[in-house]
C-alpha positions, 0 to 999 in steps of 0.5 A: 591459690596463686591469687591468694598468695599474690594478695597476701604479699603486700600485707607481709611487706607492710608488716616487715616494714612496720616491724623493722621501722618500729624496732629501730626507734624503740631500741633507742628508747628501750629499757635499762642496760640489763634488759633484752629489747626483744625487737630484732624479730626475723620475718618468719619467727615463731608466734609470740604468745602473750602470757602473765608477767614474768614469763619468758619466751625464746625465739630465734636469737631473741628473748621476749619478756612479756611482763607487767608494765603500766600506762594507758590511753583513753580507750573506746571499745564496742561495735555497731551492727551493720547500718544500725545505730548502737548507742550501747557500744559507744565505750569511750572515756578512760576508766577510773576505779576510784572516782567517776566523772559526772558532767552536768547536762549544761556543761560542754561535752566532747568537742564536735571535732577532736582532730588533734587527738590525745594520742600524743598526750602523756596524760591519759585523762583527755578525750580521744576521738570516737573514731580513734579506736577501731570499731571493726566491721560493725562500724557504720559511717552514715550521715544520719548516725553522725547527726544522731550523735549530736541529738539529745533525747527527751528522756535524757533531759528528764534524767539530767533535770531530776537531780537527786531523784533515782532512775526508778522514780524518773522512769515511773514518772515518765510512764505515768505521763504516758510518754513514749518509751521505746528502745530507740529513746532509751538508746539515745538517752544512754548515748547522751549519758555516755557523752557527758560521762554520767556513767553512774546514771547510765548504769542505773538506766541499764539496770532498770532497762533489764529489770523492766523487760522492755526489750530482750537484751542482746550481746551488745546490751551486755557489753554496754553493761560490762563497760559501765560497771567497769567505769563505775565499780572497776573492771574486776567487778565487770569481769565478775558480772560476765559470769552472770551473762547467759553463755550464748551472749558472752561473745567477743564484743563483751570481752572487747569491753573488758579488754579496753577497760583493763587497758584504760586502767593500765592493768597489764596482767589482766589485759594480757589475760583477757587478750589471751582468753579472747584469742583462744575463743574467737578469731583475732581482731585488729581491735584487740591488737590495737588495744595492746598497741595502746598499752605498749605504746605507753609503757614498753614500746619494745613490745610493739613489734611483738604485737605486729608479728602476731598480727602478721602470723594471724593475718590481721590487717592493720587498720587506720587506727593501727597506723595512727598509733605507730605514726604517733609512736615514731613522732613522739621520739622525733623519729621523723624518717621512721614516721614518714616510712610508716606513712609511705607503707600505709599509703602503699597498702591503699590506706589513705591518711585521714584528717586526724593523721594529718593533724598528728603529722603536723604536730610532730613536724612542729615538735621536731622543728620541721617548719616547712613540712609542718606548714605544708601539712597545715595548708593541706588540712586547711584546704582551699576554702576556709569557710567550708573547712571551719572545723580546721580552725581549732586545730590550726591556730595552736599549731601555727602559734607553736611555729611562731606564725603570728600572721597566720594566727591573725589571718585565721582569727580574723576570718572567723571572729565575725561569728566565732564558735566557742571552739574557735575562740578557745583555740585562739586564746590558746594560740595568743597565749603561746605567742605571749599576746595577752591583750589579744587573748583577753580580747578573744575571751571578751568576744566569747563572753558576748556570744555564748553563755560561759562555762567552766571550760571557757573560764579555764582557758582564760585562767591558763593565760593568767597562770602563764603570766603569773597574774594571780589577782586577775586569776582570782577575779576570774574564779570570783566571776565563775562563782557568781555566775553559778558556773560548774567547777570541775577538774579542768578548772581545778587544773588551771587553779593549781597552775595559777597558784604554782606559777605565783609561787603559792605551791602550798595553796595549790596543794590545798586546793587540789586536796579539797577538790578531791575530797569534796567531789566525786570527780577525780583531778587531772593527772596533770594537776598532780604532776604540776605539784610533783614537779614543783616539789622536785625542783625544791628537793622536797622529798616528803611532799613529793612522796605524798603527792605521788601517793595521792596520785596513785590513790586516784588511780594513776598507777604505774607510770614512769613520769611521776617516778622520774620527778620523785627521783629528781626530788631525791637528787635535788634534796641530796637524800639517798634512796634505799631499794628504789629499783626494787620499788620500781619493779614492784610497781611495774615501772620500766626502768628506762636509760634516762631513769637508770642514770637518775637512779645511779645518782641516788644509790646509797651504795654507789662506789666512787674512784676513791672507794674502789681504791679503799676496797 
């Protein structure tokens, strides 16, 4: 017993430090003046029970308000059996109930390395590293598995090349030709479909597989189906499907998939309901808690300490991803001492930061103007042998550019431009753009065009250069080249086009491009594309078009985020238009009214009183 108590002490210390550290900074960025923060939690306070929004919980001198707020981050859910590759648990990208992203086989998928995680990005449509989400005890980390993730199955090639043909037809042709079809081949094809976000095809393949009775479905197969249904038809349809799963297979992994997808679409009530259901049926895991941290990190940081308290009470130890979330939360509000305190606590618990955490630290040091600390971390990331650490180049180039270190950018680019990879070159273009070196950016793109077959992702990097320099004519020439080469055009290209035309002052044209793209394609535009338009309309005081853009943004599934509403309020302020019932509207849409937003609302309140009106009253 004494040994157990001694072993538990570091964990309790860790949670006390984490809770107090999170509480201090989130109090500074908390909600409106009339809301209770709920963060000053005593070390031995009663457990917090998550419940549907609107419920109140009383603790020692604290009220926990667990209500519905909405924001999200790219999430992954799933797990692997010990030592076994499980492509079906690789639940990666954000869910959309409105549109599905289908990336063609020839299009670039996820980068080989995404050290600079999307954790810091306010837009939740970017990629998160596959390792960013805790896959718990089932995650295997073997070289063989990592290599298999880069392999492309012959079955996937057959599916992707047979455009317009149903999965049923492809599979019948496959078997007629006598080709081998085993579980490994199907699993690899499924993984390839997921990597390219071809979720519709993935769902069709999963349905065919179950009907074919080629293998007995396990819990992880059903979890994969839940995830695919959520991505294609929405998480509520996926929840309905769970009731059809044999009861013996409705395990924790299945509900992980559902929870992660509700988090991804920012449905807080459903996410909390699913979390509570999991907690009642299964032992509480770090994965489930991390999903709530993802949700609350984006929508209501005051609740982060509540989740940490629950983890402490249930003896759920923080994972590397837990610390990553907390470090990023502190860094985003430029609380560098708090960020460093979490890092110290993490290391005291024997958890060493990986490269992605080092990248986060460097990014936040750069943003906070801590140049010396940023350079120290960047040197550590690079290591002593750049050739052996070539993967660091796409990370280092933009960060050195943010620091204004043109000599470092030149050094790194010179070291790799003899045989540059596409990711190196795109990062170099971005870096030269930040340093406003147009000639160097164009030269880097020219080098890229000589080494690889250009895709829309490559062209988009050059489009961003021309958009930032308001060079509309050159931007149009790039689009023409894309069309002539038969290059696939998707959300990233649309985003660059929108910014190109907005920067050139042609906002209406940018709006028209985005509207046509959303109507003519199954893929939904990026959140940033709508925000570019919305912020421009806000600057003009164009309330009508700002409202229209917000409506379209919500139709695309980007609901309950505070940033678009802040821009909309700014449009009302600039246009000197009173806004009736705006606070009620925000509450109905599940928006947390921050201190900054509260000040904005006061400016458009049609019933606000001035010193003169007070005298008259």
